[in-house]
C-alpha positions as CSV (number, residue, x, y, z in Angstrom):
1,M,30.7,-7.7,3.2
2,H,33.7,-8.2,5.6
3,K,32.1,-5.5,7.6
4,L,29.0,-7.5,8.3
5,W,30.9,-10.3,10.2
6,K,33.8,-8.4,11.7
7,N,32.9,-5.3,13.3
8,W,28.8,-6.4,13.6
9,P,29.1,-6.3,17.4
10,E,31.1,-2.9,17.6
11,V,28.7,-1.5,15.2
12,F,25.7,-2.5,17.2
13,I,26.8,-0.8,20.1
14,Q,28.0,2.4,18.4
15,N,24.5,2.6,16.8
16,Y,21.8,1.7,19.0
17,L,23.0,1.0,23.0
18,Q,22.8,4.5,24.1
19,K,20.1,6.5,26.3
20,S,19.2,8.7,23.5
21,N,17.2,5.5,21.5
22,C,14.8,4.6,24.4
23,Y,12.1,6.1,22.2
24,F,13.2,3.9,19.3
25,F,13.3,0.8,21.1
26,L,9.7,1.2,22.3
27,M,8.4,2.0,19.0
28,I,10.3,-1.4,18.3
29,I,8.7,-3.4,20.9
30,G,5.1,-1.7,20.0
31,L,5.4,-2.4,16.2
32,A,6.9,-6.4,17.3
33,T,3.4,-6.4,19.3
34,V,1.6,-5.1,16.7
35,L,2.9,-7.6,13.9
36,F,2.5,-10.3,16.4
37,F,-1.5,-9.7,16.9
38,M,-1.6,-9.1,13.1
39,A,-0.1,-12.5,12.2
40,V,-2.7,-14.2,14.8
41,L,-5.5,-11.9,13.2
42,A,-4.2,-13.4,9.6
43,V,-4.0,-16.7,10.6
44,S,-7.9,-16.8,12.3
45,T,-9.4,-14.9,9.2
46,G,-10.6,-16.7,6.1
47,A,-13.8,-18.3,5.0
48,V,-13.4,-20.6,8.0
49,T,-13.0,-18.8,11.4
50,I,-10.5,-20.1,13.8
51,T,-9.7,-19.0,17.3
52,G,-6.4,-18.2,18.9
53,Q,-6.6,-21.5,20.9
54,E,-6.9,-23.9,18.2
55,I,-4.1,-21.9,16.2
56,Q,-1.6,-22.5,19.3
57,T,-2.9,-25.8,20.1
58,V,-1.8,-26.9,16.5
59,I,1.3,-25.0,16.2
60,I,2.3,-26.8,19.7
61,R,1.5,-30.4,18.6
62,K,3.6,-29.8,15.6
63,I,6.5,-28.4,17.0
64,R,6.5,-31.5,19.6
65,L,5.9,-33.6,16.4
66,L,9.2,-32.5,14.7
67,L,10.7,-32.4,17.9
68,G,10.3,-36.1,18.2
69,Q,8.4,-36.1,21.4
70,N,5.3,-38.5,21.8
71,I,1.8,-37.1,22.0
72,T,-0.7,-39.0,23.4
73,E,-4.3,-37.2,22.1
74,T,-6.7,-36.5,24.6
75,A,-9.4,-35.2,22.4
76,I,-10.4,-35.6,19.0
77,L,-8.3,-33.1,16.7
78,N,-10.0,-31.5,14.1
79,K,-8.0,-32.2,10.9
80,A,-9.3,-30.0,8.7
81,Y,-8.3,-27.2,10.8
82,E,-4.9,-28.6,11.5
83,H,-4.6,-28.1,7.2
84,I,-5.5,-24.7,7.1
85,I,-3.7,-23.8,10.0
86,W,-0.5,-25.7,9.7
87,D,-0.4,-26.1,5.7
88,I,-2.4,-23.2,4.2
89,R,-2.4,-20.1,6.5
90,L,0.8,-20.3,8.3
91,P,3.2,-20.5,6.0
92,R,1.1,-17.5,3.8
93,V,1.7,-15.3,6.8
94,L,5.1,-16.2,7.5
95,L,5.8,-15.4,3.7
96,G,3.7,-12.3,3.9
97,G,5.8,-10.7,6.8
98,L,9.5,-11.8,4.9
99,A,8.1,-10.1,1.7
100,G,7.0,-7.5,3.1
101,A,10.1,-6.5,5.2
102,G,12.1,-7.8,2.4
103,L,10.9,-5.3,-0.1
104,A,10.7,-2.5,2.6
105,I,14.4,-2.3,3.5
106,A,14.9,-3.0,-0.2
107,G,13.3,0.3,-1.0
108,V,15.4,2.0,1.6
109,A,18.3,0.6,0.4
110,M,17.7,1.5,-3.7
111,Q,16.4,5.4,-2.4
112,A,20.0,5.8,-0.6
113,V,22.4,4.0,-3.3
114,A,20.2,6.4,-6.3
115,K,19.6,9.0,-4.1
116,N,15.9,9.2,-5.6
117,S,13.2,9.5,-3.9
118,L,11.2,7.3,-6.6
119,A,13.4,4.2,-6.5
120,D,12.0,1.0,-5.6
121,P,13.2,-3.0,-5.6
122,Y,11.8,-3.0,-9.1
123,I,13.8,-0.1,-10.2
124,L,16.4,-2.4,-11.6
125,G,14.0,-4.5,-14.2
126,I,14.1,-7.3,-11.9
127,S,10.5,-7.8,-11.5
128,S,10.1,-7.1,-15.2
129,G,13.0,-9.9,-15.8
130,A,11.1,-12.3,-13.2
131,S,7.8,-12.0,-15.1
132,T,9.0,-12.6,-18.5
133,G,10.5,-16.2,-16.7
134,A,7.6,-16.8,-15.6
135,A,5.4,-16.2,-18.6
136,L,7.8,-18.5,-20.5
137,V,6.2,-21.3,-18.0
138,M,2.6,-20.4,-18.2
139,V,2.5,-19.8,-21.6
140,G,5.6,-21.4,-23.1
141,G,5.7,-24.2,-20.9
142,L,9.3,-24.1,-20.1
143,F,9.8,-25.9,-17.2
144,E,6.4,-26.9,-16.9
145,R,6.7,-30.6,-15.7
146,W,8.2,-28.9,-12.6
147,S,4.2,-27.3,-11.7
148,Y,4.9,-24.5,-9.0
149,Y,8.2,-24.9,-8.8
150,G,9.3,-24.5,-12.5
151,T,7.2,-21.0,-12.2
152,S,9.4,-19.9,-9.3
153,I,12.9,-21.1,-10.6
154,S,12.0,-19.5,-14.4
155,A,11.1,-16.2,-12.6
156,F,14.2,-16.1,-10.5
157,C,16.4,-16.8,-13.5
158,G,14.7,-14.3,-15.0
159,A,15.4,-12.0,-12.3
160,L,19.0,-12.8,-12.2
161,F,19.5,-12.7,-16.2
162,A,17.9,-8.8,-16.0
163,T,20.1,-7.9,-12.8
164,A,23.3,-8.7,-15.1
165,L,22.1,-6.8,-18.0
166,V,21.6,-3.7,-15.7
167,F,25.3,-4.6,-14.4
168,L,27.0,-4.3,-17.5
169,L,25.0,-1.4,-18.8
170,S,25.7,0.6,-15.4
171,Q,29.4,0.9,-15.4
172,R,31.8,3.5,-16.2
173,S,34.7,3.2,-16.6
174,G,34.8,0.2,-13.8
175,R,32.5,2.3,-11.7
176,M,28.9,1.8,-11.2
177,D,27.3,5.4,-12.3
178,R,24.1,5.7,-10.4
179,V,22.3,7.8,-13.3
180,R,23.1,5.4,-15.6
181,L,22.3,2.7,-13.1
182,I,18.7,3.9,-13.0
183,L,18.5,4.7,-17.0
184,S,19.5,0.9,-17.4
185,G,17.3,-0.4,-14.8
186,T,14.5,1.6,-16.6
187,A,15.0,0.2,-20.1
188,I,15.8,-3.1,-19.2
189,S,12.7,-3.4,-17.8
190,I,10.5,-1.9,-20.8
191,L,12.6,-4.5,-22.8
192,F,11.2,-7.4,-20.4
193,S,7.9,-5.8,-20.2
194,S,7.1,-5.6,-23.5
195,T,8.6,-9.7,-23.8
196,T,6.1,-10.2,-21.3
197,S,3.5,-8.8,-23.3
198,L,4.0,-10.6,-26.4
199,L,4.0,-13.7,-24.9
200,L,0.6,-13.1,-23.3
201,Y,-0.8,-11.9,-27.1
202,M,0.9,-15.4,-28.0
203,A,-1.0,-17.4,-25.4
204,K,-3.6,-20.3,-26.9
205,S,-6.2,-20.1,-24.1
206,K,-8.3,-17.7,-21.9
207,E,-7.0,-19.6,-18.9
208,Q,-2.9,-19.2,-19.6
209,M,-3.7,-15.2,-20.0
210,Q,-5.4,-15.2,-16.6
211,R,-2.7,-17.2,-15.0
212,V,0.0,-14.6,-16.1
213,V,-2.2,-11.5,-15.2
214,F,-2.9,-13.1,-11.5
215,W,0.9,-13.8,-11.1
216,L,1.7,-10.0,-12.5
217,M,-0.7,-8.8,-9.8
218,G,0.9,-10.8,-6.8
219,S,-0.3,-13.2,-4.5
220,L,0.5,-15.2,-1.5
221,G,-1.9,-17.9,-2.1
222,G,1.2,-20.3,-3.3
223,A,3.2,-20.0,0.0
224,Q,5.0,-23.4,1.3
225,W,7.0,-24.5,3.7
226,E,10.0,-25.4,1.4
227,V,10.2,-22.1,0.4
228,L,10.4,-20.3,3.8
229,P,13.8,-20.8,4.7
230,I,15.2,-19.4,1.8
231,A,13.2,-16.1,2.0
232,F,14.2,-16.0,5.5
233,I,18.0,-16.2,4.9
234,V,18.2,-13.8,2.1
235,V,16.1,-11.3,4.4
236,L,18.1,-11.5,7.3
237,V,21.5,-11.3,5.5
238,A,19.8,-8.3,4.3
239,V,18.8,-7.0,7.4
240,L,22.2,-7.5,8.8
241,F,24.4,-6.0,6.1
242,L,22.8,-2.7,5.7
243,L,22.7,-2.4,9.3
244,A,26.2,-3.0,9.7
245,N,26.3,-0.5,6.9
246,A,23.9,2.3,7.8
247,R,26.2,5.3,8.6
248,E,27.6,4.4,5.0
249,L,24.0,4.7,3.6
250,N,23.8,8.0,5.5
251,A,26.7,8.9,4.0
252,M,25.9,8.3,0.6
253,V,22.3,9.9,0.4
254,F,24.3,13.4,0.6
255,G,26.3,12.6,-2.3
256,E,29.7,11.5,-4.0
257,E,31.7,13.8,-2.7
258,T,30.4,13.6,1.1
259,A,30.7,10.3,1.0
260,M,34.2,10.0,0.0
261,I,35.4,12.7,2.5
262,L,34.3,10.3,5.3
263,G,35.9,7.3,3.9
264,V,33.0,5.3,2.0
265,D,34.0,3.2,-0.8
266,S,30.3,4.3,-2.5
267,N,31.2,2.5,-5.6
268,T,32.0,-1.2,-3.9
269,L,29.3,-0.5,-1.6
270,R,26.6,0.6,-4.4
271,K,27.6,-3.2,-5.9
272,H,27.4,-4.8,-3.0
273,I,23.4,-3.5,-2.2
274,V,22.5,-3.6,-5.9
275,L,23.3,-7.6,-5.8
276,L,21.5,-7.5,-2.6
277,V,18.4,-6.3,-3.8
278,A,18.1,-8.1,-6.6
279,A,18.6,-11.4,-4.1
280,I,16.1,-9.7,-2.0
281,A,13.7,-9.2,-5.1
282,G,14.1,-12.0,-7.1
283,T,13.6,-14.2,-4.3
284,I,10.0,-12.5,-3.3
285,V,9.1,-11.9,-7.1
286,S,9.7,-15.7,-7.6
287,V,7.5,-17.0,-5.2
288,C,4.9,-14.1,-4.6
289,G,4.6,-12.6,-8.0
290,M,5.2,-8.7,-8.5
291,I,4.1,-6.9,-5.4
292,G,4.4,-3.0,-6.2
293,F,4.3,-0.1,-4.0
294,V,5.6,-1.6,-0.6
295,G,9.3,-1.0,-1.1
296,F,8.4,2.6,-2.9
297,V,6.0,3.9,0.0
298,I,7.1,2.3,3.8
299,P,10.5,4.0,3.5
300,H,8.6,7.2,3.3
301,M,6.2,6.3,5.7
302,V,8.9,5.6,8.0
303,R,11.6,8.6,7.4
304,L,8.1,10.5,8.8
305,L,8.0,8.4,11.9
306,V,12.1,8.4,12.3
307,G,13.9,10.6,10.5
308,S,16.3,10.1,7.7
309,D,18.6,7.9,9.9
310,H,19.2,4.5,8.1
311,R,20.1,3.2,11.6
312,K,16.6,3.5,12.6
313,V,14.9,3.5,9.5
314,I,16.0,-0.1,8.6
315,P,14.4,-2.2,11.3
316,I,11.4,0.0,11.4
317,S,11.1,-0.7,7.8
318,C,11.4,-4.3,8.1
319,L,8.4,-4.2,10.8
320,V,6.5,-1.6,9.0
321,G,6.6,-3.6,5.9
322,A,5.7,-7.1,7.3
323,I,2.5,-5.4,9.0
324,F,1.4,-4.0,5.8
325,L,2.0,-6.6,3.7
326,I,-0.1,-8.9,6.2
327,E,-2.8,-6.3,6.4
328,C,-2.9,-6.1,2.8
329,D,-3.4,-9.9,2.7
330,I,-6.2,-10.3,5.2
331,L,-8.0,-7.6,2.8
332,A,-7.0,-9.6,-0.4
333,R,-8.8,-12.9,1.2
334,S,-11.8,-11.2,3.1
335,I,-13.4,-8.3,0.4
336,I,-15.0,-11.0,-2.0
337,Q,-14.9,-14.4,-0.1
338,P,-14.2,-17.3,-0.8
339,E,-12.6,-15.2,-3.9
340,E,-9.1,-13.7,-3.6
341,L,-8.2,-10.7,-5.0
342,P,-4.4,-9.9,-5.9
343,I,-2.4,-8.8,-3.6
344,G,-0.8,-5.9,-5.6
345,I,-4.1,-4.1,-6.2
346,I,-4.8,-4.2,-2.4
347,T,-1.1,-2.7,-1.7
348,A,-2.0,0.1,-4.3
349,L,-5.2,1.0,-3.2
350,C,-3.8,1.3,0.6
351,G,-0.3,2.7,0.1
352,A,-1.4,5.6,-2.8
353,P,-3.6,7.7,0.0
354,F,-0.6,7.3,2.7
355,F,1.8,8.7,0.1
356,I,-0.7,11.6,-1.0
357,C,-0.9,12.1,2.9
358,I,2.9,12.5,3.0
359,L,3.2,14.8,0.0
360,Y,0.5,17.0,1.4
361,K,3.1,17.3,4.8
362,S,4.9,20.2,4.4
363,D,7.9,19.4,6.4
364,Y,8.4,16.4,4.8
365,S,11.6,15.7,2.2
366,F,13.8,13.0,1.2
367,G,16.9,13.3,2.9
368,G,15.1,14.7,5.7
369,Q,17.3,17.0,8.1
């Protein structure tokens, strides 16, 4: 981890401040612009349509209030619109962007570490552990008195427990073996999934079963301002660490021997990345439920655009993942208004056709040129 803080400026200059990266920076600017307008569209879309001017007015007013400035009301402000924008839609959009970015870069990291094109953030059984933790609250009543936070706390504890088990099972002579990592993650995932199924079978009411099933399909409906700082810090640290170690990830894709020749400590880096992915997935699943397919398909889509160099794949994946999940959330809220579809259904329905198209392209292969 020391490299993240000690050599970050030099790593950034070596990796990005070159004339050959003009196309890359133009793509970053273009995707950031798309992300901004997609976020505005997401805040304005819903059962109640809100204009961009109203969004701007509410945000500026709230920021001035947070800064302690006195505001003289010159017009009657629609309190209902203010509540919808500031308390419901804006946290939801920000959480969607963070979740999409986090799951996308976690997928990039896991595919590089496991050297497996089928890897995703949930391959470690983290999501299954979180699901069991959440089901214990919804069905068994654990942490029930803490309401929404009880579900998140229990889900995060379940994710940590699953990660600890995978860490123990994947060790061989003090080293983390990538094959044992995948196999142990699969075994732990099956174990916790069956436990969740047992809890569903033991549910005392139809309402309990519906709560668990809806949570397992993912939703951004429970977004609150209180959870955003934690998600932001986790995703930011992950992005910085992965960018600082992008060259090492490139080496690991070509195998252990190549990485060792290039001076990469694969074992240590793999452990750091597994912990990082566990933190990302555990945090996101604990507040959003299980949102699948983002961490699996986005890295492949991005490699098709910019190649397999992780110095470019990581930042582009952040933006594309955020755009993708916000777009899916818009669809989830719009298709059957005023009801809301689980966002996990939308991510699978939107992501699968893209991935099928990728498979049909003869010039694409995991690892690239």
